[in-house]
N, C-alpha and C positions, 0 to 999 in steps of 0.2 A: 908881158906888156912892155911897150916901147917907152923910152924916156919921155917922148912927147905926150903919150897917153897918160903916163903917171903924173906929168905936170898938170894936164887938163883935170885929172881926177883930184889932184891936190889943190886945185883952184876952187875956192869956196863958191864962186858964182856959177861955175860949171856944175858943181855938185848939186847946187840948189835947183838949177835948171833941169837936170836929169830927173831929180826927184819930183819936180813939179810935173814934168811930162808924164812920168809914171802914175802919179796920183790922178792926173786928169784922165788917162786911159782907164784906170781902174774905176773911176766915177762913171764914165760913159758905159762901161760894161754893166755896172750895177744898175744904172738907169734902164738899159735895154732889157735886163732880166726882169726888173720890177715892172716895166711897162708892157711886157709880153702878155697878150690877152689869154685868158684861160678858155679853151674851146671844148665843147662837149662833142662827143662822137654821134653824128646824126644816124649812123647805122643802128645803134642800139635803140634810139628813140623810135626809129622806123619799125624795127622788130616788135617793140612793145605795142606800138599802135596797131600793127597788123594782127598781133595775137589777140588783142582786145576785140578788134573788129570780127575775127573769126569766131570768138566765143559768143559774141553778140548774135552773129548770124545763126549759129547752132541753136542758141536759146530761142530765137524767134522762129525756127524752123517748125512748120506744122507737123502734127502726128502723121506717121506713115499710114496710108490707106491700107485696109485689109486686103489680103491677096484675093484674087477673083476665085481661086481654087478653094478657099476656106469655106466650110459648111456654115450656112446661116445658123444662128443660135436656136431657131425654132426647130431644127432637125435633131438637136441634141438636148433633150430636157435636162434640166438641173436635177440633182439628186432629190428624189421624192416627187418629181414631176409637178403637177398642179397642187397648190397649197389649198387644201379644203379647210375653211375656217369654221371653228365652232360657232354654232348659232345659224349657219347657213342652211338653206333647204337642201336636203339629201338628194343627190342626182338620181333620177329614175333609171331603171334598168329592167330588162327582160331577157334571161339567158337560159340555156339548157343546163340540166343538172344530172347528177348520177341517177341511174335507174330509169331514165327517160322522163319526158315532160320538161316543163319550163318553170322558172321561178322569177317573180317580179317584185319590185318594191311595193306595188299596190296590194300584194297578197298579204302584207303585214301592216296595213293601214290601221291606226289606232292602238298599236302595241309597240313596245320597245324592240329594237333589233340590233344584234351584233353581227358585224361583217369582219371576219378575220382573213386577211390576204396573205397567202403563203407562196413562196417561190416555186416549190416542186414537190409533187406528190411522191411519197415513199423515200424522201431523203430524211436523215436523222432529226433535224431540227423541226421540220414540218410535221413529221410523224408524231413527235412528242407533243407538239402544240395541239394537233387534231385530237390526240387521245385525252389531253387535259380538258379540252372543251367538251368532249364526249362524257368524261367523268362527271362533269358538272351540269349535265343537261337538265336533270330534275331540278337542281337549285336555280338555274336560269329560268325555267318554267314557272317555278314558284314566285319568281321576281317579275313575272309577266314579260319575259324577254325571250325572243327567238334568236337562234344562232345559226349563221351560214358561213361555210368556208368557201373561199374564192381563189382560183389559180388560173393560169393559162393552159393547164393540161386538158386533153381531150376528155369527152365523156367516158370513153373506154378506159382511160387511165384513172379517172375518178372512181369508176366502178371497182377497179382492181384495188385501189387505195382503201376504199370503204370495206371491201370484203376481207382483204388481208389483215386489217387491224380492228375489225368490228366497230367501225365508226358509226355514231348515231346522229351526227349532224349532216344536213344536206350539203353536198359539195357542188358548187357552180363551176361551169367551164366557160371561160372568157378567152377564147383563142384569138379574137381580134383585138384584144387589149382595150377596147372602148370603155368598159366599166372601170378597169384598172386605172386608166388615165383619168377618168372623171373623178375618181376618188383619191387621186394623188399617189397611187400604189405602184405606178410604172415610171421608172426614171433611170438615170445613170448610175451604175454601180462600179465598184472597183474590186478586183481580186488579183493578188499578187502582182500589183502594178499595171494590170490590164483593165481598161475601162470598157464597159458594154452596157447595153439597155436590158433591164430586167425588172422583176417584181421586188418592190421594197416591202419587207415584211412590216405590215401595218394592220391596225385595228380600228374600226369606227363604231362607235355607239350612237344609234339614232334613237331620239325620243319618240314618244307616242304622238307627238305633234308633227312628226316627219322631218324634224331639223336635227342637224348634227349636234350631239350633246358633248362628245368627247373624242379626241383622236390621239392614237398612239403611233409614233413613227419609229422606225428602226428598232422594232420590238426585240427584247431578250426573252426567250421562251420561258425560262424557269420562273414560275410564280405568276406568269402573265395572266393566264385564264382566271386565276383567283382574284387578281387585281381588277379585271374587267367585271367580274361578278359583283364585287364590292361597289364599283361605280354604278352598275345597273340597279342595285338595291337602293342606292341613295338617290337615284334619279326620280 
């Protein structure tokens, strides 16, 4: 530092002026920082608004129309097909039976009637069920009740089924599925993950008044014939 500078610095007035200038500059900076407005980033607000709008549009979007290739529900009956209500009038039928001839609902007017619907002649479950109803033929007769077996097998297959197992109950052949559908025994089934249409193992007890007294769906064969006999006796 030069002598002149040292002299100026040693001068109290100069020192006070320098200090004052520095204080004023510091005050101006402080004011600028304090007065600086706080701004929000418009970009974030825009994104948020856009996101909300997108969600609202998705929520308001109508359900997608079914594909034109999709099969209408009427072509794929629900499991069990038609629901036959207890108390309803039993659907009329007239179909061929084993041994020749036909069988109709009118043939059993004024008496109780059991119709057991089975999927396939000569299969294990169906064979056991038919044998059980045959075993109880006399007991059903004593209770004023006739018994008929029904499947979609041909008359020839029903003849073979009867002869092979000495069955004593008439076996009806409904190859067109009309009776099966009317009684709710034809519908969608599932086996090993594969869905298909077929006979739902079912039994219907019809009262002497021609109305449905009791319906069994998805029948378990063991003890079933005995349970139906008990219901027939109580009717």
